[in-house]
C-alpha angles and dihedrals in degrees: 000000000000116000115212118187116242094235110031115201114263096223116043128143094273095051093045091049090057091062101076120190092231092058091045092051092048092051092049091048093051093046094048092046091052090048093050092048095050098046095077089052090062096042097083098027111136115244123231133356094301095058097248139347097283098064101059098091093046091047091050093048090049092050091048090051091051090049091050091051092048093049093043092052092047094050096054092209125207122232091262092051092050091071091055090044092053090049091050094050091047091053092059117086114191100207128324117236115240116254115254114262092020094123092057091050092051092049091057095051125094119239095261090048091051090049090053091050091050090051090051090051091048091052090050091050091047091052091049091049092048092054091045091053090051090053090045091055091049090052093046090053092060095051124099118238091259091050091048090056091051091046092048092048091051091054102043096112096226091105090087094062126215120083095322115119094005120123 
């Protein structure tokens, strides 16, 4: 009867002999060649869903325009309501482009100076939002109850999915 140990050693002479240097070198050569060939493919690959950092503002503006068209078509506005609609759309600004040379200016500022600049920008955004809300309320006032329901449903926020807008 042949007696086999319960836990045979992982590296004995027979197992080590099976790993031949020629096979190891061939495997390493194939792996490194494949790695070298695929690296250039990833070098210019666009990052993110917008295909790079530069397209985000354009993508956002395009999506906002599509949303406006969809809501406008669903509301079936009268001629009097069109004036308020135009005013509402004009009050929305997708995203402002940064001013050229802004990054250099920020790099030269101290931390308290950068904080002051951020506070100025927040106040500017708050003023723009306040005026937009006023125009939004004017537009909402000229809508019929059915149009208000359509408008409310198109701005619920649950269209993104996930946990947003859920109780």
